[in-house]
KEKOLVEX-696793 format. One record per residue (C-alpha): residue number from 1; x, y, z. Coordinates in nm, 3 decimals, padded with zeros to 5 digits. Example, Ala and Ser with C-alpha at 12.3 -4.5 7.8 and 13.67 -1.06 7.14 Angstrom:
+-----+---------+---------+---------+
|   k |       u |       v |       w |
+-----+---------+---------+---------+
|   1 |  01.230 | -00.450 |  00.780 |
|   2 |  01.367 | -00.106 |  00.714 |
+-----+---------+---------+---------+
***
This chain:
+-----+---------+---------+---------+
|   k |       u |       v |       w |
+-----+---------+---------+---------+
|   1 | -05.305 |  00.876 |  00.573 |
|   2 | -05.259 |  00.876 |  00.976 |
|   3 | -05.226 |  00.515 |  00.956 |
|   4 | -04.954 |  00.491 |  00.750 |
|   5 | -04.757 |  00.712 |  00.902 |
|   6 | -04.775 |  00.570 |  01.198 |
|   7 | -04.714 |  00.259 |  01.042 |
|   8 | -04.356 |  00.380 |  00.918 |
|   9 | -04.278 |  00.561 |  01.226 |
|  10 | -04.350 |  00.257 |  01.433 |
|  11 | -04.106 |  00.035 |  01.187 |
|  12 | -03.834 |  00.326 |  01.194 |
|  13 | -03.842 |  00.315 |  01.545 |
|  14 | -03.847 | -00.059 |  01.591 |
|  15 | -03.493 | -00.037 |  01.332 |
|  16 | -03.341 |  00.175 |  01.578 |
|  17 | -03.446 |  00.016 |  01.921 |
|  18 | -03.280 | -00.305 |  01.749 |
|  19 | -02.996 | -00.099 |  01.568 |
|  20 | -02.928 |  00.043 |  01.969 |
|  21 | -02.955 | -00.282 |  02.135 |
|  22 | -02.738 | -00.435 |  01.928 |
|  23 | -02.473 | -00.165 |  01.949 |
|  24 | -02.531 | -00.091 |  02.326 |
|  25 | -02.507 | -00.449 |  02.439 |
|  26 | -02.194 | -00.583 |  02.247 |
|  27 | -02.391 | -00.840 |  02.079 |
|  28 | -02.258 | -00.681 |  01.746 |
|  29 | -01.984 | -00.923 |  01.635 |
|  30 | -01.684 | -00.759 |  01.515 |
|  31 | -01.377 | -01.023 |  01.458 |
|  32 | -01.224 | -01.053 |  01.129 |
|  33 | -01.308 | -01.447 |  01.177 |
|  34 | -01.690 | -01.425 |  01.099 |
|  35 | -01.812 | -01.244 |  00.810 |
|  36 | -02.111 | -01.019 |  00.809 |
|  37 | -02.438 | -01.077 |  00.787 |
|  38 | -02.594 | -01.053 |  00.450 |
|  39 | -02.797 | -00.746 |  00.481 |
|  40 | -02.485 | -00.563 |  00.649 |
|  41 | -02.278 | -00.733 |  00.379 |
|  42 | -02.494 | -00.568 |  00.085 |
|  43 | -02.527 | -00.199 |  00.270 |
|  44 | -02.199 | -00.162 |  00.266 |
|  45 | -02.126 | -00.262 | -00.072 |
|  46 | -02.314 | -00.011 | -00.201 |
|  47 | -02.222 |  00.274 |  00.021 |
|  48 | -01.837 |  00.196 | -00.078 |
|  49 | -01.939 |  00.139 | -00.477 |
|  50 | -02.134 |  00.435 | -00.459 |
|  51 | -01.960 |  00.658 | -00.274 |
|  52 | -01.610 |  00.559 | -00.517 |
|  53 | -01.863 |  00.651 | -00.825 |
|  54 | -01.949 |  00.954 | -00.733 |
|  55 | -01.607 |  01.104 | -00.583 |
|  56 | -01.436 |  00.976 | -00.895 |
|  57 | -01.653 |  01.091 | -01.107 |
|  58 | -01.495 |  01.413 | -01.213 |
|  59 | -01.120 |  01.264 | -01.277 |
|  60 | -00.972 |  01.269 | -01.589 |
|  61 | -00.790 |  00.948 | -01.717 |
|  62 | -00.416 |  01.073 | -01.866 |
|  63 | -00.404 |  01.016 | -02.234 |
|  64 | -00.191 |  00.728 | -02.337 |
|  65 | -00.247 |  00.509 | -02.019 |
|  66 | -00.150 |  00.174 | -02.190 |
|  67 |  00.177 |  00.326 | -02.283 |
|  68 |  00.435 |  00.061 | -02.187 |
|  69 |  00.653 |  00.222 | -02.005 |
|  70 |  00.379 |  00.340 | -01.755 |
|  71 |  00.276 | -00.043 | -01.698 |
|  72 |  00.673 | -00.165 | -01.652 |
|  73 |  00.626 |  00.136 | -01.367 |
|  74 |  00.313 |  00.023 | -01.264 |
|  75 |  00.453 | -00.326 | -01.240 |
|  76 |  00.771 | -00.232 | -01.027 |
|  77 |  00.490 | -00.089 | -00.774 |
|  78 |  00.236 | -00.343 | -00.782 |
|  79 |  00.494 | -00.647 | -00.690 |
|  80 |  00.644 | -00.468 | -00.431 |
|  81 |  00.330 | -00.265 | -00.251 |
|  82 |  00.013 | -00.516 | -00.368 |
|  83 |  00.110 | -00.812 | -00.450 |
|  84 |  00.142 | -00.936 | -00.112 |
|  85 | -00.218 | -00.846 | -00.034 |
|  86 | -00.430 | -00.942 | -00.368 |
|  87 | -00.193 | -01.191 | -00.512 |
|  88 | -00.068 | -01.164 | -00.908 |
|  89 | -00.046 | -01.425 | -01.148 |
|  90 |  00.144 | -01.688 | -01.052 |
|  91 |  00.226 | -01.565 | -00.659 |
|  92 |  00.041 | -01.679 | -00.410 |
|  93 | -00.104 | -01.420 | -00.134 |
|  94 |  00.089 | -01.375 |  00.163 |
|  95 |  00.003 | -01.561 |  00.465 |
|  96 | -00.133 | -01.237 |  00.617 |
|  97 | -00.382 | -01.195 |  00.357 |
|  98 | -00.538 | -01.451 |  00.437 |
|  99 | -00.716 | -01.364 |  00.805 |
| 100 | -00.804 | -00.981 |  00.654 |
| 101 | -01.181 | -00.981 |  00.640 |
| 102 | -01.286 | -00.865 |  00.447 |
| 103 | -01.030 | -00.983 |  00.224 |
| 104 | -00.817 | -00.834 | -00.024 |
| 105 | -00.982 | -00.883 | -00.375 |
| 106 | -00.817 | -01.029 | -00.689 |
| 107 | -00.737 | -00.694 | -00.905 |
| 108 | -00.794 | -00.935 | -01.221 |
| 109 | -01.159 | -00.875 | -01.105 |
| 110 | -01.155 | -00.529 | -00.988 |
| 111 | -01.019 | -00.403 | -01.350 |
| 112 | -01.339 | -00.519 | -01.522 |
| 113 | -01.520 | -00.377 | -01.170 |
| 114 | -01.413 | -00.023 | -01.193 |
| 115 | -01.307 |  00.229 | -01.430 |
| 116 | -00.977 |  00.324 | -01.483 |
| 117 | -01.021 |  00.676 | -01.277 |
| 118 | -01.273 |  00.455 | -00.975 |
| 119 | -00.910 |  00.261 | -00.970 |
| 120 | -00.712 |  00.529 | -00.909 |
| 121 | -00.955 |  00.690 | -00.675 |
| 122 | -00.943 |  00.356 | -00.447 |
| 123 | -00.588 |  00.353 | -00.498 |
| 124 | -00.523 |  00.703 | -00.356 |
| 125 | -00.772 |  00.730 | -00.111 |
| 126 | -00.757 |  00.399 |  00.017 |
| 127 | -01.082 |  00.238 |  00.226 |
| 128 | -01.242 |  00.287 |  00.528 |
| 129 | -01.283 | -00.029 |  00.740 |
| 130 | -01.068 | -00.238 |  00.535 |
| 131 | -00.695 | -00.328 |  00.482 |
| 132 | -00.708 | -00.110 |  00.183 |
| 133 | -00.472 |  00.210 |  00.249 |
| 134 | -00.443 |  00.548 |  00.116 |
| 135 | -00.109 |  00.578 | -00.116 |
| 136 | -00.149 |  00.955 | -00.141 |
| 137 |  00.162 |  01.023 | -00.031 |
| 138 |  00.324 |  00.850 | -00.393 |
| 139 |  00.305 |  01.068 | -00.691 |
| 140 | -00.025 |  01.036 | -00.938 |
| 141 |  00.241 |  00.948 | -01.240 |
| 142 |  00.313 |  00.679 | -00.957 |
| 143 | -00.063 |  00.578 | -00.919 |
| 144 | -00.195 |  00.610 | -01.277 |
| 145 |  00.098 |  00.374 | -01.392 |
| 146 | -00.017 |  00.116 | -01.112 |
| 147 | -00.362 |  00.154 | -01.237 |
| 148 | -00.213 |  00.095 | -01.603 |
| 149 | -00.058 | -00.243 | -01.503 |
| 150 | -00.374 | -00.350 | -01.333 |
| 151 | -00.579 | -00.267 | -01.624 |
| 152 | -00.357 | -00.547 | -01.827 |
| 153 | -00.415 | -00.790 | -01.503 |
| 154 | -00.766 | -00.982 | -01.699 |
| 155 | -00.591 | -01.264 | -01.857 |
| 156 | -00.248 | -01.203 | -01.789 |
| 157 | -00.027 | -01.518 | -01.793 |
| 158 |  00.195 | -01.646 | -01.497 |
| 159 |  00.489 | -01.634 | -01.752 |
| 160 |  00.395 | -01.297 | -01.905 |
| 161 |  00.368 | -01.143 | -01.529 |
| 162 |  00.705 | -01.310 | -01.466 |
| 163 |  00.872 | -01.165 | -01.737 |
| 164 |  00.718 | -00.788 | -01.665 |
| 165 |  00.873 | -00.777 | -01.318 |
| 166 |  01.202 | -00.892 | -01.416 |
| 167 |  01.231 | -00.675 | -01.684 |
| 168 |  01.117 | -00.391 | -01.427 |
| 169 |  01.396 | -00.456 | -01.186 |
| 170 |  01.649 | -00.442 | -01.475 |
| 171 |  01.502 | -00.114 | -01.592 |
| 172 |  01.546 | -00.003 | -01.255 |
| 173 |  01.907 | -00.182 | -01.179 |
| 174 |  01.978 |  00.056 | -01.490 |
| 175 |  01.860 |  00.345 | -01.334 |
| 176 |  02.069 |  00.244 | -00.982 |
| 177 |  02.416 |  00.219 | -01.189 |
| 178 |  02.333 | -00.128 | -01.286 |
| 179 |  02.276 | -00.257 | -00.910 |
| 180 |  01.954 | -00.419 | -00.867 |
| 181 |  01.839 | -00.279 | -00.548 |
| 182 |  01.751 | -00.465 | -00.283 |
| 183 |  01.447 | -00.528 | -00.122 |
| 184 |  01.366 | -00.318 |  00.204 |
| 185 |  01.754 | -00.220 |  00.170 |
| 186 |  01.737 |  00.136 |  00.303 |
| 187 |  02.002 |  00.372 |  00.130 |
| 188 |  02.371 |  00.413 |  00.302 |
| 189 |  02.513 |  00.716 |  00.416 |
| 190 |  02.880 |  00.794 |  00.212 |
| 191 |  03.175 |  00.687 |  00.414 |
| 192 |  03.354 |  00.902 |  00.639 |
| 193 |  03.695 |  00.926 |  00.751 |
| 194 |  03.686 |  00.999 |  01.146 |
| 195 |  04.061 |  00.905 |  01.154 |
| 196 |  04.245 |  01.187 |  01.326 |
| 197 |  04.548 |  01.315 |  01.153 |
| 198 |  04.899 |  01.327 |  01.372 |
| 199 |  05.008 |  01.615 |  01.465 |
| 200 |  04.890 |  01.931 |  01.734 |
| 201 |  04.503 |  01.883 |  01.565 |
| 202 |  04.501 |  01.557 |  01.702 |
| 203 |  04.191 |  01.452 |  01.864 |
| 204 |  04.229 |  01.411 |  02.267 |
| 205 |  04.007 |  01.167 |  02.431 |
| 206 |  03.824 |  01.318 |  02.774 |
| 207 |  04.026 |  01.192 |  03.073 |
| 208 |  04.318 |  01.102 |  02.900 |
| 209 |  04.521 |  01.297 |  03.046 |
| 210 |  04.569 |  01.484 |  02.737 |
| 211 |  04.787 |  01.256 |  02.537 |
| 212 |  04.767 |  01.250 |  02.155 |
| 213 |  04.725 |  00.978 |  01.977 |
| 214 |  04.856 |  00.815 |  01.649 |
| 215 |  04.609 |  00.879 |  01.338 |
| 216 |  04.424 |  00.576 |  01.289 |
| 217 |  04.411 |  00.450 |  01.632 |
| 218 |  04.121 |  00.458 |  01.905 |
| 219 |  03.897 |  00.536 |  01.604 |
| 220 |  03.551 |  00.503 |  01.636 |
| 221 |  03.332 |  00.421 |  01.327 |
| 222 |  02.955 |  00.454 |  01.345 |
| 223 |  02.648 |  00.197 |  01.292 |
| 224 |  02.409 |  00.307 |  01.068 |
| 225 |  02.094 |  00.115 |  01.053 |
| 226 |  01.824 |  00.142 |  00.832 |
| 227 |  01.473 |  00.104 |  00.914 |
| 228 |  01.211 |  00.144 |  00.625 |
| 229 |  00.844 |  00.131 |  00.665 |
| 230 |  00.665 | -00.119 |  00.510 |
+-----+---------+---------+---------+
***
């Protein structure tokens, strides 16, 4: 028994020592242009999947997840925020996604590998040490709609995806008074009248000697620059 314990202690000590040497010497390669060692990839995959499974175990899937209106709402979020990295039927990934490691997965395959509750947890909380962000600042309803769409990805044809995207944009245009919002556009503030009425209350320019300016002259219209986060 003592031999077994001593052997285990030696093995553990060697593993710790090897890890310390790799870390503190800088020998371990952290660049994104080379994959993990197979043993490292296996350990990280096990840790990821078991963590997702454990944390998503208590999440209740809403009734009517496959409701067409929910799927339509989900395709809008997916096409705007997800397709660039994960791709879509008939749509290639952005160039940025090609340089990421680990590479963002094909979500048609993820829909087969994870339950709806697990997909919801992933989307809401993100995954550390990957490019998968947390979408926790979005409402649960919007995230469940995204899950509903992802569940339909396996086997979806290019034309079907294109029709769904077109329908979601048309639906969004209806909600915005018939005008389809442009991607990346920021809301413009209401126009203001900066003209000064003629009369005693006409604005005076500093250093102008108190001379009144007629209405509509020297009007300064402020510029509005909309900056919208990605």
